[in-house]
N, C-alpha and C positions, 0 to 999 in steps of 0.2 A: 456495226459494232466491230471497233480494232482489237483485235487480239495481238495482245502482248509479244506472244511466241514463246515465252520465255518456262512455258508450261514444265514439273518434272517430270522426270521421264525412269522409273521406275528401273529400269538399267543403267542409269547413272549412281545407283546405291551403291556403297561400300559393301564388298564381300564381308561375310560375317569372319572368316579369320584375319583382316585387315583392319577390320573394326577393331577386336580383341586386342590386335599387334598394335594398333596406333597407343593403347592406353598405355604400354610400357616403353615404345618411341619417345613419348615426352620426359621423362625422368631421367635417360639416356643423355640426351640433350641439355636439360638442367644438370646433371652433374657435369660434363663439358665446359660448360660456360661456367661452374665454379671451378672447375681445373683450373679455367685457366687464369681466372680471378685472384686467385689463391697463389698462383704459379708467380704473377705482379705483385702481390701482396710480398712474399719470399725473395725474387727479386731486388724490394725495394729496401728490405733488413738485410741482405746479403751485401748490399753497397752500404750500409751504415756500416754492416761490421766490417768490413774492408775499411774504410774511411778512419775508423776509431781503434782498431784494435792490431795495428799493424805487428807488433811484437808478440803477438800470443804461441805460444809450442808451435811448431809445425805441424805435430802430428795431429793437433786439435785442427789448425785449417785444413787440413787432409779431408779431416772426416766432413768437416764443414761443406769445402766445396767435392767433394764425393758425393755428399747429401742432394746437396742443389744438383748436380749433372744427372742424377740418378733420378730428380725429380721432372727436370728438363724429358728424359727419357722415357717415363712415364705417361707424361701429359704427350709427347710425340706421336706415343704407340695410340692412348686414347683417342687420339683425333684422327688418325689411321681408319682405326674401328670406325670414326663418325663418318668420314669417306665413303668407306664399305655402305653401308646403311643409308644416307643421306645422299647423295651424290651418285657412285659407281652404279649403286643397285638401285637407285630411284625408281618406283611401279615394282621391283620385285621383290614381293612380301617375305620370298624364302630367304632374300637377304639379312631380311631383320632378326632372323632367328641365330645369324653367323655368330659367334664370339670371336674368332677371327685371333687376334692378339691378346684375348682378355687374361690369358691364363698367364700372362708376362705381367700387363699393367696392373692387378689389380693384387692377387694375390702374390706374385713372387716378389715386383717393385716396392709394394705397400709393406708388406711383411719385413723385408730386409731395412725399409727405412725407420720402421717401427723397432724393432730390435736392436738397432744401432743407436738410437737414441732412448730404449728403456735402457742398455747397458752401460749406455753413458752417465744414467743419472744410480746405476746401481755403483759403478764406480765411486760417483760424487756421495752417496750417501755414505758410503765407508770410509772416504777418506775425512769427512765430515765427522762420524760418529763411531766410528774405529769397528761396527757390527758387520763381523763377519755375515752372520745369521742373516738378516735381511739382507743385504747384497746379492748371496747367494741365493736366494727364493726370487727377487728379480730376475737373476740372469738364467736362472731355470726356467723361469714361467716365460721368458725373451724367446727363450731356444723353441720352447714348447710351441709357441704361435708362431715361431720361423717354422717349424716341422708341418704345423696344420696350414700353414699357409701354401708349401712344397707339394704338401698330400693335396690342397682343392687345384692346384697348377694343374698336377698330374691328371684328375679327371677331367677337368675343361679342355686339356689340350686329347683326351683321348676322346672324348664326348662335345665337341665343340658346338653342339644344338644347345639353345635356350631351353627348349621344349626338351629333353633328355635331362631328368639329373639322376645321375648313377646310383647303386646301391655304393653308399659310407660318404658321399660326398656333402649330406648335412652333418652328418659327426664332424666331418675333415673344417667345415665351416665354423661349426661351432667351438673347436679347437681353437681355430686361428682367432676368432672374434672374441670370443670366451675369453680367450689368456690372454688379449687385449686390453682388454677393458679391465679385470679381474688385477694385472701389474700395472697398469695405469694409477687405479686405487691402492694398490699399496705401493708406489712410488709417493702418493700423493700423502698418504697417511704416516709415513714415517718420516718423509721432508718434514712434516710438519709436526709430528711428535719431536725429534729432534730439536729442529727449531725453537719450537715452545718451552722446551727446556733448557735451551742456551737463554732465552729471553730472561728468565729467572734472574742472571747474572748481568743482564745487561744493564746499564745506565743511562741517563738522561735521552741525550736525542738518538739512542743507538736502538730502545726501544722501536724507534719509528721506522727506522731500517728492517731491523727483526719481522716486526707486524707485516711490512711491504712483501717480504721475501714469503713470508708463513700465506697471504693473501694471492701471492704470483704461482705457489706451487699448486695449492689446491686450483686454484682456476686454471691453467692449464692440464692440470693435471683431469679436472672434471671434463673440458670439453673432447679430450680425446676418448674418455672412458665414457661417454655417452653416447659419443660418436659411434664407438664400435658395436654399442648397444644396441641403438637403434637401427645399425647396418643389419646386423645378426634378428633382429625379433622381424622385421622386414622381410629376409630373407627365409625364415620358417613358416611368418602368419600371413604375408601378400604377396602373390605370386602376380603384380603387376610392374613391377622392375624397380618400385621405389628403392629397393636395397642399394639400386646403382649410384644414387643422388650422393649418397655416404660412402660407399665403397670405394669412388674414385677421386674422392677427396682425402681419404685416412692419412695418406703417405705427406698429403700437402701439411694438414695439421700439426702432424708429427714433428716434420722439420720447421715448420713455423715455429713452435713450441721451444725447440731447442736455441733457434736465434731471438726470441723474444729474451728466453734467462743469459743469455748470453751478451745481449745490448742493455740490458736493464742494467749492466754495470756503470754506465753512465752514470746513471740517476742515483745509483749506490755509492757511487767514490765522491759525488758531488753532496752526499748525505752525510757523509764520514767525516768528510770537511779535517783535511790533513791526518785521517786516521787511516790508513789503507789496513794496518794489523789487525783493526776491529776485523774488517769482510774476512781475511783469514782465519781468525777464531771461528768466526761463523761459518767455515768450511765455503766460502763465497770466493774460492779463487779454483783454477781448471787445472795446475798442476798439485795433486798430491802431496809432492813434496821436494824440496830442498828447491823452491822459489823465492823469487822476491816481488813483489806487487810493486807497482811505482802508480801514483798519481800526482798529475802535473795541471796542477785545476787553477785558471788563469781567471782572476774575479770580474780582469777588466775588459775580456774580450766574449766575444759572441760563440767563440767556438767551444763546443761541448768540451769538458775534460779527456783526460786522456787517461784510460784506466786500462791497463797489459798487463798481461803474465809472460815473464819471463823465467828462463832457467838463469 
């Protein structure tokens, strides 16, 4: 009788600590894959923005391109950590517990990106509704979550080991992610309220434009709020690294949300049909004062309409 020679040896079994750590290594890899995927989506959106809105204010362009560079920085730092875990530290279980640049790429980069986008929406709501209360509340909550992100970064920098959860870390994470979810809900609720109020004065096809703005606002606000909430729940209740899937991509969701709003002006301009002042009345301009919104709709061309904001 011929033996296969492939009998299982107990010495080849994974040690208990590696088996446990393997469960959290997977979510990290999945999060990195999603991170790069969303960066590709963001790059495409940036290219569309670059082609169609060359006359936007310089300050708006600076915000867009600065956030894009920050997202690239965050992805590169996350990739560096992945190399530490899966390449340079291959076979070393202790390397999987290291956080390396996590204090930068998750709480700092994501919080800065989120706060920038949230404060932009606060300014936009103030421009549209002239409500200082709603705008001030959003700014305060955005700065609060940014402060929570800074505190999380301090804990991760001083305790760079996943097995160590320093006293105060859960509270800092709660402020960061809970604050992000709350401010996103406030933004979506405020925008929806003021847009629906303006819809009462809209006539004809402008009802469809307002409806589209409401739907877009609710969808984008819900997406970021749900992502932050899931991240917080996983961090507090599940200790297998699942929170890292949503945590590492949160910044990309915010920047993509902002560019979705900007690029959607092409569709809004087309639906407005030579009535750019309607969009201005709805607060769908980028500059709040002393601006002219110009549309150049070429019905016989396949090129998308140029809808820009100039001072």
